[in-house]
C-alpha positions as CSV (number, residue, x, y, z in Angstrom):
1,M,0.1,-0.2,0.0
2,S,1.5,3.6,-0.8
3,L,1.8,6.3,1.9
4,R,-0.4,8.3,0.5
5,R,-3.4,5.3,0.4
6,F,-2.1,4.0,4.1
7,A,-2.2,7.9,5.2
8,L,-5.8,8.7,3.8
9,C,-7.1,5.4,5.7
10,S,-5.5,6.4,8.7
11,V,-7.4,9.7,8.5
12,L,-10.9,7.9,7.6
13,V,-10.3,5.9,10.6
14,A,-9.9,8.7,13.0
15,L,-12.7,10.7,11.6
16,A,-15.0,7.9,12.4
17,T,-14.3,8.4,16.2
18,L,-14.6,11.9,16.1
19,P,-18.4,13.7,16.9
20,F,-20.1,15.2,14.0
21,A,-20.0,18.7,13.6
22,P,-22.4,20.7,11.3
23,A,-21.6,23.3,9.0
24,R,-20.7,26.4,11.2
25,A,-22.2,29.9,10.9
26,N,-22.6,31.9,14.1
27,E,-23.2,29.4,16.2
28,P,-24.9,29.8,19.7
29,L,-22.8,30.5,22.6
30,F,-23.4,28.8,26.5
31,G,-24.0,31.2,29.1
32,V,-25.2,30.8,32.6
33,S,-27.7,33.2,34.7
34,S,-27.5,32.9,38.2
35,G,-30.2,34.9,40.3
36,L,-32.9,34.6,42.8
37,D,-36.4,33.1,42.5
38,L,-39.8,33.9,43.8
39,F,-38.7,31.7,46.7
40,D,-35.5,33.6,47.2
41,T,-33.5,30.2,46.1
42,I,-30.8,30.7,43.8
43,D,-32.1,29.5,40.2
44,N,-29.0,29.0,37.4
45,A,-30.5,28.6,34.3
46,L,-28.3,27.4,31.0
47,L,-28.7,29.8,28.0
48,S,-28.2,29.5,24.6
49,I,-26.6,33.5,23.2
50,D,-26.8,34.6,19.9
51,P,-24.0,36.1,19.0
52,V,-25.0,38.5,16.7
53,T,-27.7,39.8,18.8
54,G,-26.7,39.0,22.0
55,N,-30.2,38.0,22.8
56,A,-30.6,34.6,25.2
57,T,-32.9,31.9,25.4
58,P,-33.2,29.8,28.6
59,L,-32.3,25.7,27.8
60,G,-32.8,24.6,30.9
61,D,-32.4,24.4,35.3
62,I,-29.2,23.6,36.3
63,T,-30.8,22.0,39.8
64,G,-29.0,21.2,42.8
65,Y,-26.1,24.1,42.4
66,D,-26.5,27.6,43.6
67,T,-23.4,29.4,41.6
68,V,-22.5,28.2,38.7
69,N,-20.1,30.7,37.7
70,A,-18.0,29.4,34.8
71,L,-18.4,27.3,31.8
72,A,-15.6,25.7,29.2
73,Y,-16.6,23.1,25.9
74,D,-14.2,20.3,25.5
75,P,-15.2,19.9,21.3
76,N,-13.3,16.5,21.3
77,T,-15.5,14.7,23.4
78,G,-18.6,17.3,23.2
79,T,-18.2,18.1,27.2
80,L,-19.6,21.0,28.5
81,Y,-17.8,21.8,31.5
82,A,-18.9,24.0,34.8
83,V,-17.8,24.9,38.0
84,N,-20.1,25.6,41.0
85,S,-17.9,27.7,43.5
86,G,-20.8,28.5,46.0
87,L,-22.4,26.2,48.4
88,N,-23.3,23.1,46.6
89,V,-27.0,22.5,48.1
90,Q,-26.8,19.0,48.2
91,A,-23.4,19.1,50.2
92,P,-22.6,22.7,51.7
93,A,-19.2,24.5,51.2
94,D,-18.2,22.5,48.4
95,N,-16.6,23.3,45.3
96,V,-17.3,21.1,42.5
97,L,-16.7,20.2,38.9
98,L,-19.7,19.6,37.2
99,S,-20.6,18.3,33.3
100,I,-23.6,20.1,31.9
101,D,-26.0,18.8,29.5
102,P,-25.9,20.9,26.8
103,T,-29.7,20.3,25.7
104,D,-31.5,21.1,29.0
105,G,-29.0,22.5,31.7
106,T,-28.9,18.6,33.6
107,P,-25.4,18.6,35.7
108,T,-23.6,15.7,36.6
109,L,-21.1,15.9,39.6
110,I,-17.4,15.0,38.4
111,G,-16.1,15.9,41.8
112,Q,-14.7,18.7,44.5
113,L,-12.1,21.0,43.2
114,G,-9.9,21.2,46.2
115,A,-9.9,25.0,45.6
116,S,-11.7,27.7,47.5
117,L,-13.1,29.9,44.6
118,V,-12.4,29.1,40.8
119,N,-14.0,32.2,38.8
120,G,-13.0,30.8,35.2
121,L,-12.8,27.9,33.2
122,A,-10.7,27.3,29.8
123,F,-10.0,24.3,27.6
124,D,-7.2,23.5,25.3
125,P,-8.5,21.1,22.6
126,T,-5.1,20.5,21.6
127,T,-3.6,19.1,24.8
128,N,-6.8,18.4,26.3
129,T,-6.2,20.6,29.5
130,L,-8.6,21.9,31.5
131,Y,-7.5,25.5,33.3
132,G,-9.3,27.3,36.3
133,V,-8.1,30.4,38.1
134,E,-8.6,30.6,41.8
135,A,-9.5,34.3,43.1
136,V,-8.5,33.9,46.6
137,T,-4.8,32.8,45.8
138,D,-4.7,34.1,42.3
139,Q,-3.4,30.9,40.8
140,L,-3.8,29.6,37.6
141,L,-4.5,25.9,37.9
142,T,-5.0,22.5,35.9
143,I,-8.0,20.5,36.7
144,D,-8.4,16.7,36.4
145,T,-11.6,16.1,34.1
146,S,-11.9,12.6,35.5
147,N,-12.2,13.7,39.2
148,G,-12.0,17.3,39.5
149,D,-8.5,17.4,41.4
150,T,-6.7,20.5,40.7
151,T,-2.7,21.5,40.1
152,P,-1.6,25.2,41.0
153,V,0.3,26.2,37.7
154,G,1.9,29.9,39.4
155,D,0.3,33.1,40.3
156,T,-1.6,35.0,37.8
157,G,0.0,38.7,39.1
158,F,-3.4,40.1,39.1
159,E,-5.7,40.1,41.8
160,V,-9.3,39.3,40.4
161,V,-9.4,37.0,37.6
162,T,-13.1,36.5,36.9
163,G,-13.0,34.9,33.4
164,L,-10.8,32.4,31.2
165,T,-10.7,31.2,27.5
166,F,-8.3,29.2,25.6
167,D,-8.7,30.9,21.8
168,P,-8.0,28.1,19.4
169,A,-7.5,30.8,16.5
170,D,-3.9,31.8,18.3
171,S,-3.5,29.2,20.8
172,T,-3.7,32.0,23.9
173,L,-5.1,31.8,26.9
174,Y,-6.9,34.6,27.7
175,G,-8.4,36.1,31.0
176,V,-10.0,39.3,32.2
177,D,-8.7,41.0,35.7
178,N,-12.2,42.4,37.2
179,S,-10.4,44.8,39.6
180,S,-8.0,46.7,37.0
181,D,-10.9,46.2,34.5
182,E,-8.2,44.8,32.1
183,L,-8.0,41.8,29.2
184,L,-5.2,39.7,30.3
185,T,-3.1,37.1,28.1
186,I,-2.0,34.1,30.9
187,N,1.0,32.2,30.0
188,P,-0.2,28.3,30.4
189,F,3.5,27.1,31.6
190,S,3.8,29.4,34.2
191,G,0.7,31.5,35.2
192,D,2.2,34.7,34.6
193,G,-0.4,37.1,33.6
194,T,-0.1,40.3,31.0
195,A,-2.2,43.5,30.4
196,V,-3.6,43.8,27.3
197,G,-5.5,46.7,27.8
198,P,-8.5,48.4,29.1
199,L,-11.9,47.1,29.0
200,N,-13.6,50.5,29.6
201,L,-16.6,48.1,31.1
202,G,-17.8,48.5,34.8
203,G,-17.4,44.7,35.8
204,L,-17.3,41.7,33.3
205,L,-17.0,38.3,34.5
206,G,-17.9,35.5,31.5
207,V,-15.2,35.4,28.6
208,T,-14.9,33.2,25.6
209,F,-13.7,33.5,22.1
210,D,-15.3,34.3,18.7
211,T,-15.5,30.9,16.5
212,D,-16.3,33.3,13.4
213,D,-13.6,36.2,13.8
214,P,-10.3,35.5,15.2
215,S,-9.6,39.0,16.1
216,R,-12.2,39.6,19.1
217,L,-13.7,37.6,22.0
218,F,-16.9,38.0,23.5
219,G,-18.0,38.9,27.2
220,V,-20.8,40.2,29.5
221,D,-21.1,43.6,31.0
222,N,-22.4,42.6,34.2
223,V,-23.4,46.5,34.4
224,T,-25.7,46.7,31.6
225,D,-26.3,42.7,31.3
226,T,-25.0,43.1,27.6
227,L,-23.0,41.0,25.3
228,V,-20.0,42.8,24.1
229,A,-17.3,42.4,21.7
230,I,-13.7,42.5,22.8
231,D,-10.3,43.4,20.4
232,K,-8.0,40.8,21.3
233,A,-5.4,43.7,20.0
234,T,-6.9,46.5,22.4
235,G,-8.9,44.8,25.0
236,N,-11.4,47.6,24.2
237,A,-15.3,46.5,24.4
238,V,-17.9,47.2,22.3
239,G,-21.6,46.3,23.2
240,I,-23.6,44.0,20.6
241,G,-26.8,43.5,22.6
242,P,-29.0,43.0,25.7
243,L,-29.1,39.5,26.7
244,G,-32.4,39.6,28.5
245,F,-30.7,38.0,31.5
246,D,-29.4,39.3,34.5
247,N,-26.1,38.0,36.7
248,V,-24.6,35.9,33.3
249,L,-21.5,34.7,35.1
250,A,-20.1,32.5,32.4
251,L,-20.0,32.1,28.7
252,A,-18.2,29.1,26.4
253,A,-18.2,28.8,22.7
254,V,-18.2,25.8,21.0
255,P,-14.9,25.3,18.4
256,E,-14.1,23.0,16.0
257,P,-12.5,19.3,17.4
258,A,-9.0,20.0,17.5
259,F,-8.2,17.0,15.2
260,A,-10.3,18.0,12.7
261,A,-9.6,21.3,12.8
262,V,-5.5,21.4,13.2
263,V,-4.3,17.9,12.1
264,L,-6.4,17.4,8.8
265,P,-5.7,20.5,6.9
266,A,-1.9,20.0,7.7
267,L,-1.8,16.3,6.5
268,G,-4.1,17.2,3.2
269,V,-1.1,19.6,2.2
270,A,1.2,16.9,3.0
271,L,-0.9,14.3,0.9
272,R,-1.1,16.9,-2.1
273,R,2.5,17.1,-1.9
274,R,3.1,13.7,-2.2
275,A,0.6,13.5,-5.2
């Protein structure tokens, strides 16, 4: 068998194991809104957010958890991860890692985090690494997706990092410091944060990347409850539209599976060269 035919067969076998992904066009973002209901208990709603208008639609309640304030999506397994960093109604004082059913918000407990307050999540699909940020110690963490165990990477050097995202467009880990109102880049090996520029917002918590425009990120202005676009080069944020929900603490975009998005184009070039 020729090298070209062998490589093609290997690709087809690998593709058979990947989750199916439809054509992409302004795919909705995931978000979580946390607020008091009529009975003064905290209700966490999983949202689908239109990235063009900002309009949010509820998908279902994340029942049993009181402060779900971070999301990250793994495109290689189709898993939506979340962190509950308040009081777990079923086990008080627990800070836990969850997986969330993206169709209706049903949570599944993965494990305790062993970190006191994780305010952001980010998933690197090329290394299958889940990152978090602990607000008390300002540490960048790696999180074991099988049990929730956390490992400190290093101090970010910023006081209140409340949002985190890994952008596959430039393989960069971004964060938001709510205290200084700045966009950051964060070194995934040392935890060191570097300021990009001011957001010019009163408060921003959730942040994620834009699958259609590699020059920007998405965030939520928690003062005006508006979806915003963030310039990755300057940090400047511009309003897109009202969410229709308050206290949206988390955002997550859905990227392409890492193997299909990165490896296959490069392999295609190699095959053409050998043709």
